[in-house]
C-alpha positions as CSV (number, residue, x, y, z in Angstrom):
1,M,12.1,7.5,-8.4
2,K,10.2,7.9,-5.2
3,L,7.3,10.3,-5.2
4,L,7.6,13.2,-2.7
5,T,11.1,12.3,-1.5
6,S,12.4,15.9,-1.3
7,L,9.0,17.2,-0.4
8,L,8.8,15.0,2.7
9,A,12.2,16.3,3.9
10,L,11.0,19.8,3.4
11,L,7.6,19.6,5.0
12,V,7.9,17.0,7.7
13,S,10.5,16.3,10.4
14,L,9.9,12.7,11.2
15,S,10.6,11.3,14.6
16,M,10.5,7.7,13.5
17,N,12.9,5.7,11.4
18,A,12.7,5.7,7.6
19,Q,11.5,2.7,5.7
20,S,14.0,-0.1,5.2
21,F,14.3,-2.2,2.0
22,T,15.9,-5.6,2.1
23,T,16.2,-7.6,-1.1
24,Y,16.8,-11.4,-1.3
25,L,18.2,-13.2,-4.4
26,E,19.4,-16.6,-5.4
27,E,22.8,-15.9,-3.8
28,D,21.0,-15.5,-0.5
29,G,19.1,-18.8,-0.7
30,L,16.1,-18.0,-3.0
31,V,15.7,-21.0,-5.3
32,S,15.0,-18.6,-8.3
33,N,14.9,-14.8,-8.8
34,S,11.9,-15.2,-10.9
35,V,9.2,-15.1,-8.2
36,N,5.5,-15.5,-9.2
37,C,3.7,-15.4,-5.8
38,V,4.3,-15.0,-2.1
39,S,2.4,-16.0,1.1
40,T,3.2,-15.1,4.7
41,G,2.6,-17.3,7.7
42,E,3.0,-17.0,11.5
43,A,6.3,-16.3,13.3
44,G,7.8,-14.5,10.4
45,N,7.7,-17.5,8.0
46,V,7.2,-16.6,4.3
47,Y,6.9,-18.8,1.3
48,F,7.7,-17.9,-2.3
49,G,6.5,-19.6,-5.5
50,T,9.0,-19.3,-8.3
51,Q,9.6,-20.6,-11.8
52,F,11.9,-23.3,-10.3
53,G,10.2,-24.4,-7.1
54,I,9.3,-23.1,-3.7
55,S,11.5,-21.2,-1.2
56,H,10.7,-20.9,2.5
57,F,12.4,-18.2,4.6
58,D,12.1,-18.2,8.4
59,G,13.9,-14.9,8.9
60,T,17.3,-16.6,9.0
61,N,17.4,-19.9,7.0
62,W,16.2,-20.8,3.6
63,T,14.6,-24.1,2.5
64,S,13.7,-25.0,-1.0
65,Y,11.2,-27.6,-2.5
66,T,11.1,-28.8,-6.1
67,E,9.8,-31.7,-8.2
68,D,12.5,-33.9,-6.6
69,D,10.8,-33.5,-3.3
70,G,7.3,-34.2,-4.6
71,L,6.0,-31.0,-6.0
72,V,3.9,-31.6,-9.1
73,D,5.7,-29.0,-11.2
74,N,8.5,-26.5,-10.5
75,N,6.8,-23.5,-12.0
76,V,4.6,-22.4,-9.0
77,T,1.8,-20.0,-10.0
78,A,0.0,-19.7,-6.7
79,I,1.0,-20.4,-3.1
80,L,-0.6,-20.4,0.3
81,I,0.6,-21.3,3.8
82,S,-2.3,-22.2,6.1
83,D,-2.3,-24.1,9.4
84,G,1.2,-25.3,8.6
85,V,0.3,-26.7,5.3
86,I,1.8,-25.5,2.0
87,W,-0.6,-25.2,-1.0
88,A,1.3,-24.9,-4.3
89,G,-0.5,-24.3,-7.5
90,T,0.9,-25.0,-11.0
91,D,-0.3,-25.5,-14.6
92,F,-0.5,-29.2,-13.8
93,G,-2.6,-29.2,-10.7
94,F,-1.6,-28.4,-7.1
95,S,0.4,-30.0,-4.4
96,T,0.1,-29.8,-0.6
97,F,2.8,-30.4,1.9
98,D,2.1,-31.0,5.6
99,G,5.7,-31.0,6.7
100,T,6.0,-34.8,6.0
101,T,4.0,-35.8,3.0
102,W,3.4,-34.3,-0.5
103,T,0.0,-34.9,-2.0
104,T,-1.0,-33.8,-5.6
105,Y,-4.5,-33.1,-6.8
106,T,-5.5,-32.8,-10.5
107,T,-8.7,-33.0,-12.6
108,D,-8.5,-36.8,-12.1
109,D,-9.3,-36.1,-8.4
110,G,-12.3,-33.8,-9.2
111,L,-10.5,-30.5,-9.7
112,E,-12.2,-28.4,-12.5
113,D,-9.0,-27.2,-14.2
114,N,-5.3,-28.0,-13.5
115,R,-4.1,-24.4,-14.3
116,I,-4.2,-22.9,-10.8
117,K,-4.2,-19.1,-10.3
118,D,-4.9,-18.5,-6.6
119,F,-5.8,-20.0,-3.2
120,Y,-7.9,-18.6,-0.4
121,V,-9.2,-20.0,2.9
122,D,-12.5,-18.6,3.9
123,S,-13.9,-18.0,7.4
124,D,-15.2,-21.6,7.5
125,G,-11.9,-23.1,6.6
126,L,-12.9,-24.0,3.1
127,V,-10.2,-23.7,0.5
128,W,-11.1,-21.7,-2.7
129,I,-9.0,-22.4,-5.8
130,G,-9.1,-20.0,-8.6
131,N,-8.3,-21.6,-12.0
132,N,-8.5,-21.0,-15.7
133,D,-12.0,-22.5,-16.0
134,G,-13.6,-21.0,-12.9
135,V,-13.2,-21.6,-9.2
136,S,-13.2,-24.8,-7.1
137,T,-13.7,-25.4,-3.4
138,F,-12.0,-28.1,-1.4
139,D,-12.8,-29.4,2.1
140,G,-9.9,-31.8,2.2
141,T,-11.9,-34.6,0.6
142,D,-14.3,-33.3,-2.1
143,F,-14.2,-30.7,-4.7
144,I,-17.1,-28.4,-5.7
145,N,-16.6,-26.6,-9.0
146,F,-18.2,-23.4,-10.3
147,T,-18.0,-22.5,-14.0
148,T,-19.9,-20.7,-16.7
149,A,-22.7,-23.2,-16.2
150,D,-23.2,-21.9,-12.7
151,G,-23.2,-18.2,-13.7
152,L,-19.5,-17.4,-13.7
153,P,-18.2,-15.4,-16.7
154,A,-15.7,-17.2,-19.0
155,F,-11.9,-17.2,-18.7
156,G,-11.7,-18.3,-15.1
157,V,-10.7,-16.7,-11.8
158,S,-7.3,-15.2,-11.0
159,H,-7.9,-14.1,-7.4
160,V,-10.2,-14.9,-4.5
161,T,-11.0,-13.1,-1.3
162,Q,-13.9,-12.7,1.2
163,D,-15.6,-9.6,2.5
164,L,-16.9,-9.0,6.1
165,D,-20.4,-10.2,5.2
166,G,-19.1,-13.6,4.1
167,N,-19.4,-12.9,0.4
168,M,-16.7,-14.3,-1.8
169,W,-15.1,-11.9,-4.4
170,L,-13.5,-13.3,-7.5
171,S,-11.3,-11.6,-10.1
172,N,-11.9,-12.1,-13.8
173,G,-9.5,-10.7,-16.4
174,I,-12.1,-10.0,-19.0
175,F,-15.6,-9.4,-17.5
176,G,-15.1,-7.8,-14.1
177,A,-15.3,-8.6,-10.4
178,I,-17.7,-11.3,-9.3
179,M,-19.4,-11.5,-5.9
180,Y,-20.8,-14.8,-4.7
181,D,-23.2,-14.7,-1.8
182,G,-23.6,-18.4,-1.5
183,T,-26.4,-18.6,-3.9
184,Q,-25.7,-16.5,-7.0
185,F,-23.0,-14.7,-8.8
186,T,-23.2,-10.9,-9.3
187,T,-20.8,-9.2,-11.7
188,F,-19.4,-5.7,-11.1
189,N,-17.7,-4.0,-14.1
190,E,-17.6,-0.8,-16.1
191,D,-21.4,-0.7,-16.0
192,N,-21.0,-0.2,-12.3
193,D,-18.4,2.5,-12.8
194,L,-15.3,0.3,-12.4
195,L,-12.3,1.7,-14.2
196,S,-11.9,-1.5,-16.2
197,N,-13.4,-4.9,-16.7
198,S,-9.9,-6.5,-16.3
199,I,-9.6,-7.3,-12.6
200,R,-6.2,-8.3,-11.2
201,A,-6.9,-8.5,-7.4
202,I,-9.3,-7.4,-4.7
203,A,-8.6,-6.3,-1.1
204,V,-11.2,-5.8,1.6
205,S,-10.7,-3.1,4.3
206,A,-11.7,-3.2,7.9
207,S,-14.7,-1.1,7.0
208,N,-15.7,-3.6,4.3
209,K,-14.6,-1.5,1.4
210,K,-13.5,-3.4,-1.7
211,W,-10.3,-2.0,-3.3
212,I,-10.5,-3.5,-6.8
213,A,-7.2,-3.5,-8.7
214,T,-7.8,-3.2,-12.4
215,A,-5.8,-2.8,-15.6
216,E,-6.4,1.0,-15.4
217,G,-6.1,1.8,-11.7
218,I,-8.1,1.0,-8.5
219,S,-11.9,1.4,-8.1
220,V,-13.3,1.4,-4.6
221,L,-16.7,-0.1,-3.6
222,G,-18.3,0.8,-0.3
223,D,-19.8,-1.4,2.4
224,D,-23.0,-1.5,0.4
225,N,-21.0,-2.4,-2.8
226,T,-21.8,0.9,-4.5
227,H,-19.0,2.8,-6.3
228,E,-17.3,5.4,-4.1
229,E,-14.1,6.5,-5.8
230,D,-11.3,5.8,-8.3
231,H,-7.5,6.0,-8.1
232,E,-6.1,6.2,-11.7
233,I,-2.6,7.6,-10.9
234,I,-1.1,5.4,-8.3
235,F,2.4,5.2,-9.7
236,V,3.9,8.1,-11.6
237,L,5.0,7.0,-15.0
238,P,7.2,8.7,-17.5
239,P,5.2,10.5,-20.3
240,P,3.2,9.6,-22.3
241,D,2.3,6.7,-20.1
242,E,-0.7,7.4,-17.9
243,L,-2.6,4.2,-17.3
244,N,-1.7,2.3,-14.1
245,P,-2.1,-1.4,-14.7
246,L,-2.3,-3.1,-11.3
247,E,-0.7,-6.4,-10.5
248,D,-1.8,-6.8,-6.9
249,V,-3.3,-4.9,-3.9
250,A,-3.2,-5.5,-0.2
251,I,-4.2,-3.7,3.0
252,D,-2.2,-3.8,6.3
253,S,-3.6,-3.9,9.8
254,E,-3.6,0.0,10.0
255,G,-5.7,0.3,6.9
256,H,-2.8,1.5,4.6
257,V,-3.3,0.3,1.0
258,W,-0.3,-1.2,-0.9
259,A,-0.5,-1.6,-4.7
260,G,1.8,-3.1,-7.2
261,V,2.1,-1.5,-10.7
262,Y,3.9,-2.9,-13.7
263,V,4.0,-1.4,-17.3
264,D,5.8,-3.0,-20.2
265,Y,4.7,-1.5,-23.5
266,L,6.2,1.9,-24.2
267,V,8.6,1.6,-21.3
268,T,9.4,-1.0,-18.7
269,V,8.7,0.5,-15.3
270,G,6.9,-0.4,-12.2
271,G,7.0,-0.6,-8.4
272,I,4.9,-0.5,-5.3
273,S,2.8,2.4,-4.0
274,L,1.5,3.2,-0.5
275,Y,-1.7,5.1,0.1
276,D,-1.6,7.0,3.3
277,S,-3.4,10.2,4.4
278,G,-4.9,10.7,1.0
279,I,-1.6,10.5,-0.9
280,W,0.0,7.8,-3.0
281,V,3.8,7.5,-2.4
282,D,5.6,5.2,-4.9
283,Y,8.8,3.2,-4.5
284,D,10.9,1.5,-7.2
285,E,14.4,0.2,-7.9
286,D,16.0,3.5,-6.9
287,D,14.6,3.0,-3.4
288,G,15.8,-0.6,-3.1
289,L,13.1,-2.6,-4.8
290,A,14.3,-5.8,-6.4
291,G,12.9,-4.8,-9.8
292,P,10.1,-3.2,-11.7
293,N,8.1,-6.3,-12.6
294,V,6.0,-6.6,-9.5
295,R,4.0,-9.8,-9.5
296,A,2.6,-10.1,-6.0
297,I,2.4,-8.5,-2.5
298,S,1.9,-10.1,0.9
299,I,1.8,-8.4,4.3
300,D,3.1,-10.2,7.4
301,D,2.0,-10.0,11.1
302,N,4.3,-7.1,11.7
303,D,2.9,-5.1,8.7
304,G,6.1,-5.7,6.8
305,V,5.5,-5.9,3.1
306,W,6.9,-8.7,0.9
307,V,7.1,-7.8,-2.8
308,A,7.6,-10.6,-5.3
309,T,9.2,-9.6,-8.6
310,S,10.8,-11.2,-11.6
311,T,14.2,-10.3,-10.3
312,G,14.0,-11.3,-6.6
313,V,12.0,-10.4,-3.5
314,T,12.1,-7.3,-1.4
315,Y,11.0,-6.8,2.2
316,I,9.8,-3.3,3.2
317,S,9.7,-2.5,6.9
318,D,9.8,0.4,9.3
319,V,7.5,2.5,7.1
320,P,6.6,6.0,8.5
321,F,2.8,6.5,8.3
322,S,0.6,9.5,8.8
323,I,3.2,11.9,7.5
324,Y,0.7,14.4,6.4
325,E,-1.4,16.5,8.7
326,Q,-4.6,17.2,6.9
327,D,-6.8,20.3,7.6
328,N,-6.6,21.1,11.3
329,Q,-7.8,23.8,13.7
330,T,-5.5,26.6,12.4
331,F,-5.1,25.7,8.8
332,K,-8.2,24.8,6.7
333,T,-8.9,24.9,2.9
334,H,-12.3,25.0,1.2
335,P,-13.7,24.0,-1.1
336,N,-11.4,21.0,-1.6
337,P,-11.5,19.9,-4.4
338,S,-11.9,23.2,-6.1
339,N,-11.7,24.8,-9.6
340,G,-8.7,26.8,-8.4
341,L,-10.5,29.4,-6.3
342,M,-9.9,28.5,-2.7
343,N,-10.6,30.0,0.7
344,I,-7.9,29.4,3.3
345,V,-8.5,29.9,7.1
346,L,-5.2,30.5,8.9
347,D,-4.0,31.6,12.3
348,N,-2.9,35.2,12.7
349,S,0.9,34.6,12.5
350,S,2.7,35.8,9.4
351,E,4.0,32.9,7.4
352,T,4.7,32.2,3.7
353,L,2.1,30.0,2.1
354,E,3.7,27.6,-0.4
355,I,2.3,25.1,-2.8
356,Y,4.2,22.1,-4.2
357,S,3.5,19.6,-7.0
358,L,3.7,15.9,-6.2
359,T,7.1,16.0,-7.8
360,S,8.3,18.5,-5.2
361,E,8.3,21.6,-7.5
362,L,7.3,24.9,-5.8
363,V,4.4,26.2,-8.0
364,C,3.2,29.1,-5.8
365,A,4.5,31.1,-2.8
366,E,2.6,34.0,-1.1
367,T,3.3,35.9,2.1
368,I,0.3,36.0,4.4
369,K,0.3,39.0,6.7
370,G,-1.9,38.4,9.7
371,K,-5.0,37.5,7.8
372,S,-7.3,34.8,9.3
373,N,-9.1,34.4,6.0
374,H,-7.4,34.5,2.7
375,S,-8.6,33.9,-0.9
376,L,-6.3,32.3,-3.4
377,N,-6.7,31.9,-7.1
378,L,-4.9,28.8,-8.3
379,S,-6.7,28.4,-11.6
380,F,-3.4,28.8,-13.4
381,L,-2.4,25.3,-12.1
382,S,-3.1,22.2,-14.0
383,E,-5.6,19.7,-12.7
384,G,-4.1,17.4,-10.0
385,I,-3.1,17.0,-6.4
386,Y,-0.9,19.5,-4.7
387,I,0.7,19.9,-1.2
388,M,0.1,23.2,0.6
389,K,2.5,24.2,3.3
390,Y,1.9,27.0,5.9
391,G,4.5,27.2,8.6
392,S,5.0,23.6,9.9
393,Q,1.6,22.5,8.8
394,T,0.6,20.8,5.5
395,S,-2.6,20.0,3.7
396,R,-3.4,18.1,0.5
397,I,-5.5,20.1,-2.0
398,S,-7.1,19.0,-5.3
399,I,-7.6,21.2,-8.4
400,Q,-10.3,20.0,-10.7
401,F,-11.9,21.8,-13.7
């Protein structure tokens, strides 16, 4: 299932190549198809943490590392490549590899908890280590640990990132997102209008917006950390499923948001969705994704997207962006969103105005005969997002009651 597949073909004639999906499995050199995490480095190098060790892919060749090489445990739960050093987290501490020597760190060395969830290198080069008991920092010599005694909520930190002001953002699976300004911890949760207190990951945009991936969709905080918007339907699920539990979120260099969704209760379904021009477009196994159980996302220097799943990894490249032309000089809609009553400003040519659902169904068609202003009653439509086509132009409209 790919949202808008036929609609794109109908509305837009793209001059660029379609996206390409390339999947890698054990038979290609991956040490295990069950991939937990992924990290991209310079020159096209990418590292995968799997249930049976680490795999490194340089674009041509594969290299694997396991306990036999010095890794503390084969089940790698977090991975990072930074300045040529591999950081590999497990449930028994973490190991680093500088290309020559493996070194393992545990609670015996000052680490707060051996169950590692995430690594992040901040703007000062300090490594932040999310774990089951909180978060630790490591400068190469000493650990500093933060736990509930310091103001963190219980049940640890699963993801770490940094905003443009230098604040650290931590994901907690029970109590919300936590910001650390260097002095104190501030929690953001449902009381701050987040969709859920269960936070899976956080991505920061070039405008310092925080895209917070939750168990029920994405909530966005602005530069001033006030709530701006929510995205509840990111990946279209078969009825009666509606909630979109996020697994990861990432933003490429052009500001496009990528989100991984996985559901496994009434049905087993999932994939990755792209947010571009106000529209979510989703991709799954039918498009070439390795599997529905998306676990992690990483974006490389070329804006290629690496997707780690429980059944292999997929590389998405050559993605066409900005496929929708929003309101322009000759085609405007207002109000948008509306309660179904809309005013449309058109040019004077005679064209058929068509409205499509996000599943490509034509829901309305009306011939416009030379009118520059036209009133349209769409109150018969259900709430949701629709695509309006007039000639070769398109616009996204929202119906809300």
